[in-house]
C-alpha positions as CSV (number, residue, x, y, z in Angstrom):
1,M,8.3,16.7,-14.8
2,P,7.7,15.8,-11.1
3,P,8.1,12.1,-10.1
4,K,5.0,10.0,-10.0
5,Q,4.4,8.7,-6.5
6,R,3.7,5.0,-6.1
7,K,3.1,3.2,-2.8
8,I,4.2,-0.4,-2.6
9,A,3.5,-2.9,0.3
10,I,5.9,-5.7,1.0
11,M,4.1,-8.6,2.6
12,G,4.8,-12.2,3.7
13,Y,5.4,-14.5,6.6
14,R,7.8,-13.6,9.3
15,S,11.5,-14.0,8.7
16,V,11.3,-14.3,4.9
17,G,13.5,-11.2,4.3
18,K,11.0,-8.4,3.7
19,S,13.1,-5.9,5.6
20,S,16.3,-7.2,4.1
21,L,14.9,-6.7,0.6
22,S,13.7,-3.2,1.5
23,I,17.0,-2.1,3.0
24,Q,19.0,-3.7,0.2
25,F,16.9,-1.8,-2.4
26,V,16.9,1.6,-0.7
27,E,20.3,1.6,1.0
28,G,22.2,-0.9,-1.0
29,Q,23.3,-3.0,2.1
30,F,22.4,-6.3,3.6
31,V,21.5,-6.1,7.3
32,D,22.2,-9.4,9.0
33,S,20.8,-8.7,12.4
34,Y,17.1,-9.5,12.7
35,D,14.8,-7.3,14.6
36,P,11.1,-8.1,13.9
37,T,9.5,-5.3,12.0
38,I,6.6,-3.4,13.3
39,E,6.3,-1.4,10.1
40,N,8.8,0.8,8.3
41,I,8.4,3.1,5.3
42,F,11.3,3.6,2.9
43,T,11.4,6.1,0.1
44,K,13.5,5.9,-3.1
45,T,13.3,7.5,-6.5
46,I,13.9,5.3,-9.5
47,R,13.7,6.1,-13.3
48,I,11.9,3.8,-15.7
49,N,11.4,4.8,-19.4
50,S,12.6,8.4,-18.7
51,Q,10.0,8.8,-16.0
52,D,11.0,9.3,-12.3
53,Y,9.0,7.4,-9.7
54,E,9.1,8.2,-6.0
55,L,8.4,4.9,-4.3
56,K,7.1,4.6,-0.8
57,V,8.0,1.1,0.2
58,V,5.9,-0.1,3.2
59,D,7.8,-2.9,4.9
60,T,5.0,-4.6,6.8
61,A,5.2,-6.8,10.0
62,G,5.3,-10.5,9.3
63,H,1.9,-12.1,8.7
64,D,0.6,-15.6,9.3
65,E,-2.5,-17.2,7.9
66,Y,-4.6,-16.2,10.9
67,S,-3.7,-12.5,11.1
68,I,-6.3,-10.1,10.1
69,F,-5.4,-8.3,6.8
70,P,-4.7,-4.7,7.9
71,S,-7.0,-2.5,5.8
72,Q,-4.3,0.2,5.6
73,Y,-2.5,-2.1,3.2
74,S,-5.3,-1.9,0.7
75,I,-5.8,1.9,0.7
76,N,-3.7,4.0,-1.6
77,V,-1.3,1.1,-2.3
78,H,-0.5,0.7,-6.0
79,G,1.2,-2.7,-5.9
80,Y,2.4,-5.5,-3.8
81,V,5.5,-7.5,-3.3
82,L,4.5,-10.9,-1.8
83,V,7.6,-12.6,-0.4
84,Y,8.3,-16.2,0.7
85,S,11.5,-18.0,1.5
86,I,12.5,-20.8,-0.8
87,T,13.5,-22.7,2.3
88,S,10.1,-22.5,4.0
89,L,7.0,-24.3,2.9
90,K,5.0,-22.5,5.6
91,S,6.0,-19.1,4.1
92,F,4.8,-20.3,0.7
93,E,1.4,-21.4,2.1
94,V,1.1,-18.1,4.0
95,V,1.8,-16.0,0.8
96,K,-1.2,-17.8,-0.9
97,T,-3.5,-16.8,2.0
98,I,-2.2,-13.2,1.9
99,H,-3.0,-13.0,-1.8
100,E,-6.5,-14.3,-1.2
101,K,-7.1,-11.8,1.6
102,L,-5.7,-9.0,-0.7
103,L,-8.2,-9.8,-3.4
104,D,-11.0,-10.0,-0.9
105,I,-10.3,-6.7,0.8
106,T,-9.6,-4.8,-2.5
107,G,-12.7,-6.3,-4.2
108,K,-10.6,-6.8,-7.3
109,S,-9.9,-10.0,-9.3
110,H,-6.3,-8.8,-10.1
111,V,-3.9,-6.4,-8.4
112,P,-0.3,-5.6,-9.5
113,V,1.9,-8.2,-7.7
114,V,5.4,-9.5,-7.9
115,L,5.8,-12.9,-6.2
116,V,9.3,-13.2,-4.7
117,G,11.1,-16.4,-3.7
118,N,13.8,-15.0,-1.5
119,K,17.0,-16.5,0.0
120,T,18.3,-18.1,-3.1
121,D,21.8,-18.0,-1.4
122,L,20.5,-20.8,0.8
123,H,20.0,-23.1,-2.2
124,M,21.2,-26.2,-0.3
125,E,18.2,-25.8,2.0
126,R,15.6,-25.1,-0.8
127,T,12.2,-26.7,-0.3
128,I,10.2,-24.7,-2.9
129,T,11.3,-25.1,-6.5
130,A,11.4,-22.2,-8.9
131,D,8.7,-24.0,-11.0
132,E,6.3,-24.1,-8.0
133,G,6.8,-20.3,-7.6
134,K,6.4,-19.7,-11.3
135,R,3.2,-21.8,-11.4
136,L,1.7,-19.8,-8.5
137,A,2.6,-16.5,-10.1
138,D,1.0,-17.6,-13.4
139,E,-2.2,-18.5,-11.5
140,W,-2.3,-15.0,-10.2
141,R,-1.2,-13.4,-13.5
142,A,1.7,-12.0,-11.5
143,I,5.4,-11.6,-12.1
144,F,7.7,-14.1,-10.5
145,L,11.3,-13.6,-9.4
146,E,13.7,-15.4,-7.2
147,T,16.1,-13.2,-5.2
148,S,18.8,-13.0,-2.6
149,A,18.7,-9.9,-0.5
150,K,22.1,-11.0,1.0
151,Q,23.7,-11.2,-2.5
152,N,21.7,-8.3,-3.9
153,A,20.5,-10.7,-6.7
154,S,17.5,-9.3,-8.6
155,V,16.4,-7.0,-5.8
156,S,16.0,-3.8,-7.9
157,D,14.3,-5.9,-10.6
158,I,11.4,-6.5,-8.1
159,F,10.6,-2.8,-7.9
160,Q,11.2,-1.9,-11.5
161,L,8.9,-4.8,-12.7
162,L,6.2,-3.9,-10.2
163,V,6.2,-0.2,-11.2
164,T,5.8,-1.4,-14.8
165,E,2.9,-3.6,-13.8
166,I,1.3,-0.8,-11.8
167,E,1.5,1.5,-14.9
168,K,0.0,-1.2,-17.1
169,A,-2.9,-1.6,-14.6
170,D,-3.4,2.1,-14.7
171,G,-3.5,2.0,-18.5
172,N,-0.3,4.1,-18.8
173,I,1.8,1.4,-20.6
174,S,0.2,-0.7,-23.3
175,E,0.7,-4.5,-23.1
176,K,3.2,-5.7,-25.6
177,S,1.3,-7.4,-28.3
178,N,2.6,-10.5,-30.2
179,C,0.3,-9.9,-33.2
180,S,1.6,-8.5,-36.4
181,I,-0.2,-7.0,-39.3
182,S,1.2,-7.8,-42.7
């Protein structure tokens, strides 16, 4: 069976680690040097529930709350990774604006999203608690993860969980039900 193709956009404020997460996921290495991203597309095949998925990961340029939401990020994109740094309140605020713009431009009330608090290796500089991130993700009905691209902590989980969310949204995976019939 050929792999299913899924396009994922990684978005967030500048310097939150979008490129580091992308490169860690695809190439398994942490790149320390910072060169502001224009836009890169990475490809990687992963297997979930005996199905192969060819992921096209669009590593976007950093956004701020005033930048226009580029419409190419709403066309043929199946899911979104919205990244903030746990050390930056500004990046947390910007990710909220990006999510609002995302819903506006897609015209949907819900899109498959994983909210990522990156840079957990800088825990001494933390300004956003895990609870704050979790609360925001719950508001959005999104998945929440904290990661460290540097330590490769939970990086592949982002993409596996997002693909599962995309499949649920497409009706290919049923929601797990807590009800039982006796």
